[in-house]
N, C-alpha and C positions, 0 to 999 in steps of 0.2 A: 711594387715593395710595397711601397704604403705606410701609414704610420702603425699598423698593427705589428712591426717586424721587431719590437722594442723587447730586447733580451733579457731573461729574467735571469738573477743568481740565487742561487743557495749558499747561505753560511755554514762552511763545516770548524769553523775554528773550535767548538766546544765538542767535537769531535773527532773527525777524522784530522783536524788539524793537531793537536796534541796528542793522539793515538800517533802519528807517524814524528814527532817530532821528540813528545817528551814520554816516551813508553806508556802513555796512556794516565798519566797520573794526574790531571788537572784536579782539583776537588771543587765540588759543589760551589762551598764558600766562595770563590774565584769565580762562578761562573753569572749569580744573583746579582752583583752591583752592579753588572752592565747592562744588564737584561734590559731595561727600558731605553737605553741608549739604539740597542741594537736593533729592537722593535721599531723604533722609530722612524729606520733607514726605508723599510719595507721590500725584504727578501722576500722571493719567491716561500722559501722555509729553511728553516734554522734546525741543522742537524744535529739533536741534541742527545742521542741514546744507542744503542747497540754498539755491533761490534766490540771490540775488546771490554768496552767499558763498563758492561754487566759482570764480568769477573774480574777486572780491577777494581772497581770500587769493591766489591768484600774481603778482594784475595791481600789488596794494598793499601786501603784508602781509611778501611774500617766503615764504609758509607752503605748504605741503605739503596740497590742501584732503585729500588721503585720510590721509595723515599726521594731521590733526587729525581725521579721523573716528573712527582707529584710537585715538588718544589719548584722547579722550573715551569710548570704547566702555571702556578700561580703567578708566575713574575712576567710570562710571557701572555697578556692576555687576549690577542689577535691574532699572533704569528701561527702558522702552520710551523706544527714539529714533526721532524724527521728520523727514522733510525734504520739501521742495517739489519736485516735478518739472515741468517746464514741456510735460508730454506729449514730444510729438516734437518739441520745440525741448530738450528732456532740462534743461540748465541754461545755456543759450546762449540767442542772440537769433533765431537762425533754424530749420528743420526737421533734422534729421540722417537720416543711412541707419540705416535699421534694426540693422544689425549695432553701431553707436556706440549705439545703443540699448539693446539687449539686452547689451551685455559691461558699459555703465555700467552697471544695475542687478544684474547679477550680480556685480560685483565690489560692489557697495555692499554687497551684503546680506552677501556672503564677509568684508566689515571691519566688519559688527557692527551697520546698518541694520533696524529691526524695520518701522516705518510709512513708504510713499511716500504723500502729497496728490498726485494724479494731478491738474492743470488743463490746459486748453487756452485760450488766448487769444478765440478766436472761439466757444467753444462748442462748435466743431466733436467729436461724439465719434468720429468715423473716426482725429482726430489723438491719443486717448488711449488704442487698442483694443489697439495693441502694447503701450505701458505695461502693461498692466493686466494682460497676458497673460503677460509676462515676470516680471511681479511675483509674482501666483499662482504661477508655476510657480517662480520661487525659493525659495515657503513663505515669501512674508513677508506682510504686511497693506496691501490696495491701497483705498485710500480715493479714491472718485470723487466730483469735487469740479464743482460747479455756481459759476463766476465769476456775479455776482449784479450788474445795471444796469438802468436804469430806460430804458424805450423804448417804441411802440405793439406792438413785438412780444411784449416780455417781461412776459408777462400770466401771473397765478398758473397759469394751464392749460400755459405752455411751463414752466414748473420741475418741475410734475406730472410732464410729459411727458420731459423731461429725468432727471430722480431714477428714473422708469422704466425707462427706457432704459439706465443705471447698471448699475443694480442688474440687468438683465435681459446686461448684460456681466461679471455676475458679483463686481462691486466687493464687500470686505466692510465698506466703511459709506462716508454722503455727507457730505460736508461743504459747506454755501453759503458761501461765499467771498466777503465782500464789503472788498474792496481801497481802494476810496476813500473808506467810511466814511457812503455815502448811503444804507443799508439801515435802515427808520421801525422803528420797535417792532410797528407792526399786520401789515402784510407778514409780519416776520420769524416772527411769531406764526401766521400761515396759511400759508407757508410750510413751516413744522417740523412744523407740526400736521399737514398736508397728508401730509408725508413717513410721519410715522410710523403714520398711519393705515392708510395707502393701501400700503405697502413693507413697513413693519414691520422695520426694518433702523436699524442703530445714526446716530445723527446728529451731526452736530457744526459747530457754526458759527464761523466766524473773521470778526472786526473792525476795523476802523480807528477810531482814536477822534476822528478829522477834524474830524468836523460836532459833535463833541458829543454824540451820541445814543448810542452804543455801550453803555453801562452797561444803560440803557434799554431798546435792542432786546433785551439778553439778558435780564434779567429777565423779558420776554414771551414771550421765544423757552423758557427754563425751563418756564413757567407753560405751554407748548406741550407739552414733553416731551422738551424737548431732553436728549442724553447728556452733551456735553463741551462747551464754551464754550474760547477760547483768549484767554488773559489775559497779560498780563506783569506781574514786579514791580515793584512802584510806582514805585520810582527808575528804571524803564523804560519805562514806561507812558505812556497819554494822548499827547495832541498826535495825531502820525501815526503812533503805535504803539497798543498794544491797550488795553482797560480793564484796570486795575490789579488784582494777585490778590487783596491783603488787601481791599480795598473788595469786590470779589463774595463772598470769603469770608463778608466781616460782615454782609453784607445778606442771604445765605442762612442764615445760622446759626440756629437756633432754629426752622426752618422744614421742612416735609417734604421741602427739598430740600437740608440742609445738607451742606457738602462734608465736615464733618468736619477738615478742616485745620489746624492749630496756626499762632495770629498772631503767636506771641512767638517762632517760628522765621522765620518769611516776615520777621517783623522785622527780623531778624538779617543774613537774608540781601537783604532791601531798603539796609540799613547799608553792608555788601560793594558792592552797586553802584553805590550812590552813589559812593562814592570810586574805584570804576573808571571811571565816568562823567567824573570830571574829568581822564583822562588824556585823552581825546577830545575837549577843549573845543572843537580849530579845528574838529572835524566835525559839531561841535552845533549840529541846525540846530533848534533847541524855540525854538516861540515859545509864548506861555501861552495864549491867545486859541483858542476853535476856529475854525478856517475855513470859513465858512458859504457862502464861495465853489462848493466844492464840491455845495452841494443846488445850486445856479444852473446850475451849467455842469457837473456830473457829471468836474471834473477833481482827479484825484490831487494830492497838494500836490508831490509832484517836479516831475511835468509844470508848476506854475506857474513853481518858482526857474529850469526850462528854457528856458522863456519868455522870464522876464526876462533873464537871460543874453542869449541868441539874440539881443535886441530891443537890449538895448545896445551888443553889438558892432557893428552896424547903427545906432547912434545914434537908434531909432526906439521908444522906451521910452514913446513915446508912443502909441504904436497899440496897447499890451496891451490894454484894453477892447477896441478892433476886435478884435483875436486870440481873445481869452478868447468873443465872441459869433461867430464866424466856426467855431470849433470844433464848437458840437452840428450848426452847417451840412452842414459836412466828413461828420461821422458819420454823418448821416442819410442823404446822397449815397453813402455807403459800406455802407450796410445795417446800422444801427445796432450796430458791434463792441461790446463791451465797453472801456471804456476801461484796459487792464491791460498788462504787457509782453508781447510787441515793438506790440500797437496802440495801445496810447496815444502812443507816439513818431512811428508811421508817420500817425496822423491830424492831431498835433501839430503835425507840421515842414510838411506841404500847408498847414494852416491859417495860419501863419507866412507862407509862400512865397506863398499869395494876399492877403495884407494887404499885403504888402510889396510884390509888384510892380504889387497894385491892380487883377489881374485874375485869376479863376480859373483855377484847372488850366494855364492858361501852360504854368507848369513845372511839373513832377514829378519827385519824387525815385525813384530806383530801388524801394526799399522798395515807395511807392506802386503802380508798376507791377507789379510780382510780385503786390502784393495784387490787384489787378483782374484779373490773371491765375489770378488762382486758387490761387497758390502756397501762399499761408498758410491754405489752407483756404475750409470756404463760411462766406461772409459769413450773420449770423441772420435780413437779409432780402435782398428784392434789392437789389442798386448801382440807381444813378440809371444808365442808357444813354448821356445826354447828356455827364454827367462820364465815365462808361470811356469813352468813344467819345475826346473829348478828352486823354485820359492815355493809350490803348493801341490807337487807331484799330481798325482790325477784325480786331484778333487776337480770337481764338477764346480764352475762358476756358476752365482746364482742370476737367474732369470726377470725376477720380479724386481718392482720398488724394493729396496732393502730397507726402509720400514712397515712392509706388511710383515715380515717375518719377526717383529718387535711387539712385546707383549705390552699392554697397559703400563705404566711405570708410578703414575700418580699415587694409586693404593698405596705401594712401598713407602713412596714420601712422605706422607699423611702420615705411616704410623712414626716413623723416624722425626718425625717434627711435635709430634704430640705433646712434648713437656714443654718447648720455648716456642711454640707457636704463638704470633701475635695477629696474624692477619693471615687470608687466605693465599697471599704474594708466597709467605714465608714456604709453602708448600713447591712451588715452582721454584722457587731459588734451591733449593732441597734438590729435587729433583735433573734440575739441571745441573747442579754441582757439588754431588754427595761427599766430596773432599774438601771442599771449601764453605759452603754455606753454614753447615751445622755450627762449625767453630764458632764463626761468626754469629749467628744469631742466640746461642748457649752467650755467648759474651755480650751483648746486647741484654738478653735478660738478667744476666748478672749487675749488670751496669745499673738496669731499673729497678732492681731491689732495693739497691742503695739506696 
């Protein structure tokens, strides 16, 4: 085992931590004052961007996400900065044209980002190939990600196959991403060990604490040879966030895997975020007990709260148990997609419709129709043909990579934002969020004129 088995930690506090606990509402002004201390810790990387933060900055915080990246980069002089990229969905909820993806990655690297964690909701590697290619071309680190889920087709062989495929595509490291908190210790051990032995590549593990298993899962993964584990500072950890940094540091202390991180310094950072968290009390969805429903239904926490709101509006909250039971059936009909953005929304809303209308697939959402047409990619298993017929009739699903059918989108975005554009990045913001960005950018211009 030797000395070199020191486990590294990525700090997720400033991205996934607040995305999971505080509805992605943390402002840049609360990140910068603590940057210097966080930098002293010696994390493998600090996750600060991507996921829902891009949308949330413009939609709710009146902040420019690009400005956040630049500011954070200025304050973190030596740390590696990491983001979550949804493959061809970039940081949005649908597929974008290659020109948008390419420009996004180029601008992101220019503004100081080091590591891109790239995933696809269906684990369709065709939807990841361009991201990997562009990230590598810009000289940044491309982390290929496999979304963990449980189904008859997602067995050990599946994870080995996909890991090998991503390595073949030239990724610099692999990440096993357990967004729902359903990865048990033993499968984590098996997959990590398999990847380390068969592929000889850096492996990172990302779990949410939702079911209460994640710390145990991390310990088994460490024994299997994982290189990096994702954790959040204790005052922003657990519940639907990640395991706590300090707990893992303490658990690994004086073992061959000792992280060597300073608990006193971490404790000061935890105190800081404990105070910051109070500013976001209205968004704080922390319930203290583990949500073991995810083990039964594989439904991430955010999805259950969506169901509750949806059913309340229809005066049908009593139907919640039926909707929860319908989700796995819809998921099976849809070829077992992992339940992560946007497939969780697609499967979830259809399950709710089926129960509310008392008839399955009598009405389908546009997203469900597009899913069945193959516009989101290739489902992990074959879809139920009978359900598909009900949803799109005799239409033939596409066989190619969905983005091959999308015309370039930057020219239109550039045209749209001529009157208020201040920098090239604005064009990318408008291409990604045509409903949200123009309003934000117009208001910024008006403010600047004053």
